[in-house]
C-alpha angles and dihedrals in degrees: 000000000000117000114269110262094233092052089047091050093050090049093049093051091049089051091049093045091048099043099107097042094040092051091051092049095048091048089055092049091049090053091049092049092051090051091050130186111330102208093106088052096048120113116262088255091051093051091047090054092049096047104030097105097034095105111191090006093059097091096043089051093050100040109009131095099219122114122267116222121210117214118206109188137189091194121154128144097220094074120061095217093058102033093088090062089075090086099037100087092059091048091049094048090051091050093048092051091051090066097038098267138110135226133203133183099248094190148310131255128203120261119195129178123232088200091063095043099043107136092002133108091253090068088073088069095048102089092041090053088072093065091040088055089052090052092047089051089054091052091047092055097035093096084074094214098125135095095195138357140221122205123211111199141115120170142080107297098009101078094043090048092049091049091052090049093045090055090056083063092036093146088072125078112251128202120184113212117197129204097217134230126299116254116271118281133163108356114261094235090054090050090050091052091054090049090053091047090052092048089052092049093245097123137026132250091259090064091045092051093048091053094048093049091049089053098043101041112137149008119313141054122317106269100230120094100258131131096298095056091039086059090054091051090052093052089058097043089048095046103245099112125064107260114277094003102114101085104034107124122245127264095026128123091245092051091052091046091052091049092054092043091050091055093050091046091053092054092045089058095054125112088256091073138051097260100061106175114167118196091243088069094048097048099060130136093278092052091054091048089051088052091053090049089053090049092054098041092053100038092240134185123304088222089076091067084071099034099047090052091052093043092051094048089056086066096043094261118132116211126176133191092255088066089056092046094050092049091046090054089053104040119070125220109257103169135066108195123149126309085027091044142351099272124094126217092269090058089045092052092048092050092059101285126190096344092058093046093049089050091052095046093047089050090054095049091248098125133052102250098194103063122130115248137174087258092056137277113321134049090237087088087072093062087072128085131214128248135174118252100185105302093340131087115230131179128228132180111282125230117298091204133053111256091206117021091193087069106030122016135191121258089252092063108034123179087233131358096238133049130269101264134062132195114223126199135172144101091329093057128247127324143148137235133201103224103170092095096034114098114237092246090059098049094090117052126171114179144130117284128244108197126209137171097209139026089237089063090053091052091049091052091050093051090048090056094243096141106081104145145013110329144170107210111213115198110182137174087053097113126118095266094047102050111337097281101272123201113255096205092129087073092062099087095052094043089050089052091054090049090049089055089063098260123136103243136178138161124226118187145149086222131080133266126215123275082243092064106159144183099327111089110242125186100202141169088041110189135237090038121225094256088057091054095259118168089260086072091063101054119114131199109277097026110138110245127188123203110187117179092175096061093026096239135142115188144158108217101220131106101216102049101123094037088068125087113259120247121252126208132206101240097171092111090056094058102069143028130059088041096301093127089064090061099055090110089055093052090049094049104035121118128221124288094249089057092051100272088257132157091212095077123210 
């Protein structure tokens, strides 16, 4: 099937827009590849430092000709998604030795959980942790003793940060190895009902705690389709995971087999062999377009509108939100996974999952089929699924039919004709909305504004019974420069309660919303942010605001907006405590959300 003309046009304009920066980046990667790993050229003292603790691998490292694999890991055992990585380095070392290579943990990167920090001060470090992870990746690989690298990470900022860091070493092959989702527990919709009941004062904290523990009950990624699982989808659509590996649960024989196979695949792609495939050749303009298509077809996390822009720029590729919007208008929604439906990612995987969706999208000309991947040239590899054949992992053709059309549907019968995300623009600036879980009747809201400078102030107003009619809640001074652009997901239960009472409700903010954004329309990532003097800084209580996800507009319906004096907020409490004082340089240097909210600049 030939590529759809609209998708081809978007890709061509990205290539043209990116030509100067992409050429500069590729020239740098070519120079790095020609220089090669320097371990053989290190001083004797340097080599001794690098190999001293390598045990049985010490002699092969010093005198052998096999490849050396660098492991960059986000392991910690406080977060369920990353706890399984504790055992991965031993599996990877064993796999590398089996083909005459070696592997070393090059370094660790931090991994924090937005679920733990929702509504807390730590959330103000969350977005910045992405760029810190990229920096830590750079430090891990800076010894320049590796022929390829594997990256162990799953959640919200970790995978984007690792991708940014991997592209700084884009002359090396890169394989991303996931840990997989936890097994299914309490259904996500049931958990959400308990959260709303608690917010309304209808149940106690003991019931809330019991529901949360029944939902989050073991190792692995949270099972709803938020940012973490959207990351996993992207790594398959963009060719950095082994096919079908994203949603295999932890601590299973298949999961271990995929981990070992991923390590061997990474070494096989190094410059020492005949299939040299550096990550700079995989992550090209077509790969990023394929990632955006996957984001739209699955109704993925709004956070990726920030992260994909930043990830692409690390490789000299310039994306903008209009690219996302045009692709969203073209690509239909083919998945219903919570919060866009009742299924979790385990149900989605069982119903055909990513392999089935990629097959459908390829068949409709909605993906570039000829991209390079770690599985070989061509995205058709990702229509296959892995199985164990003894101790080996083999791939077979995946299902050609949905095994549950309530969860994944064919291209001929989409859940909706456009993708899951919408760009908004108007007199309030530019923002985005996740619409895949928002009912059509809630996608246009016109109501008077109530303006707040913190989510705590919104919660206090709700508890005081101040919301008695239609309302657009405006929460400003939540942008990256103001306080690190925290997610405001803790507002979701109370806004859902207001919607359930029959009120027209929407959220407008220069902050972020969770990857689990649900049924309440939320115009988020509004640029320019309030601290930059954006129009959102000029809104007053009672101003009529219109959020229209059908026409893609975001407006305040007053004539005198910019003749007013902008609001100012006391941000002193956002500058210190819980480590926030350490990130003052990040707040001072960060760019706008539509440019990726990155500290690395252009």
